[in-house]
C-alpha positions in Angstrom: 98.2 109.2 117.7 101.5 107.4 118.1 102.8 105.4 115.2 105.3 102.7 116.1 108.3 101.8 114.0 108.2 98.2 113.0 110.6 95.6 114.3 111.1 94.2 110.7 113.0 96.9 108.8 116.4 97.3 107.0 119.1 99.7 108.1 120.3 101.6 105.0 122.0 104.7 106.3 123.5 106.4 109.3 124.6 110.0 109.7 125.6 112.4 112.5 124.0 115.8 112.6 125.2 118.6 115.0 122.6 120.3 117.1 122.8 124.0 116.3 122.1 126.7 118.8 119.6 128.3 116.4 117.6 125.1 116.2 116.5 125.6 119.8 113.2 127.1 120.8 112.2 129.5 123.6 111.8 126.4 126.0 115.5 125.6 125.5 115.1 122.4 123.5 115.2 121.4 119.9 112.2 122.9 118.0 109.8 120.2 116.8 110.2 121.1 113.1 113.9 120.5 113.3 113.3 116.8 113.9 111.6 116.6 110.6 114.5 118.4 109.0 116.9 115.9 110.4 114.7 113.0 109.0 114.6 114.8 105.6 118.4 115.4 105.7 119.0 111.6 106.3 116.6 110.6 103.4 118.2 113.0 100.9 121.8 112.0 102.0 120.8 108.4 101.7 119.4 109.0 98.2 122.7 110.7 97.2 124.8 107.9 98.7 123.0 105.3 96.4 123.7 107.6 93.4 120.1 108.8 93.0 119.5 112.4 92.0 116.0 113.7 91.6 115.1 114.7 88.1 112.2 117.1 87.7 111.9 116.0 84.0 111.9 112.3 84.9 111.0 110.2 87.9 111.8 110.3 91.6 110.7 110.0 95.2 108.2 112.2 97.0 107.0 112.0 100.6 103.2 111.6 101.0 103.0 111.6 104.8 105.4 112.0 107.7 105.3 111.6 111.5 107.6 111.9 114.5 107.3 110.6 118.0 109.1 112.6 120.7 110.5 110.6 123.6 113.2 112.8 125.2 114.3 116.3 124.6 117.3 117.0 122.4 119.3 120.1 123.5 122.3 122.1 122.4 125.2 121.3 122.5 125.4 117.8 121.1 125.3 115.6 118.0 122.5 113.4 116.9 123.0 109.9 115.4 120.2 109.4 112.9 119.7 105.8 111.7 117.5 105.4 108.6 115.6 102.3 107.9 113.3 101.1 105.1 110.6 98.5 104.8 107.3 97.4 103.2 107.8 98.1 99.4 104.5 98.2 97.6 103.8 98.7 93.9 104.6 102.4 94.0 105.7 103.1 97.7 107.9 102.1 100.5 108.2 103.1 104.1 111.2 105.0 105.5 111.9 105.3 109.3 114.4 107.1 111.4 115.6 107.0 115.0 117.5 109.8 116.7 119.8 109.4 119.6 122.6 111.6 121.0 126.0 110.4 120.2 126.9 110.8 123.9 123.9 108.6 124.9 124.2 105.5 122.6 121.1 103.4 122.4 118.8 106.0 124.0 116.2 106.9 121.4 115.1 110.6 121.8 112.8 110.6 118.8 111.7 108.3 116.0 109.8 109.1 112.8 108.9 107.9 109.4 107.4 108.7 106.1 105.6 107.0 103.2 107.7 107.5 100.1 106.1 107.2 96.7 107.8 106.9 93.3 106.4 109.4 90.8 106.7 110.5 87.2 107.1 114.2 87.7 106.0 115.5 84.3 102.8 113.4 84.5 102.4 114.0 88.3 101.4 110.4 88.7 102.6 107.5 90.7 104.9 105.0 88.9 106.0 101.5 89.7 109.1 101.3 91.9 112.1 100.6 89.8 113.6 97.2 90.3 116.9 98.6 91.7 115.1 100.6 94.3 112.7 97.7 95.2 115.8 95.5 95.8 117.3 98.2 98.1 114.2 98.7 100.2 113.2 95.0 100.5 113.9 93.5 104.0 115.6 90.1 103.7 113.8 87.1 105.2 
């Protein structure tokens, strides 16, 4: 099943990640699990860039599902430009999306993925309403 990234989304973060030799698999291209690590790195770095630090004694974000579509192989050496987007805030969730392109091939998407992110009360292990400051950040303007 292929999940498409929506046209209506908000760019919130960009980062460049170097492709490491050790991230390659026996076939000579980036191992599939590494794409998910890149998406995770962008999400965590974005959270830190907005001043959010997860608090196991309080509330925070958790991923409840994730996907990645692979379009072109990524190979060492090189750098990946990962662009992170958000959209569709609900009562307790929002969607995060990421596109990956090589910095030496601007505009050519090699992979794209996303995740449903839920706001939780960690001690209660229950979903909580998105805080207003976060809802504002993930809302796509009209």
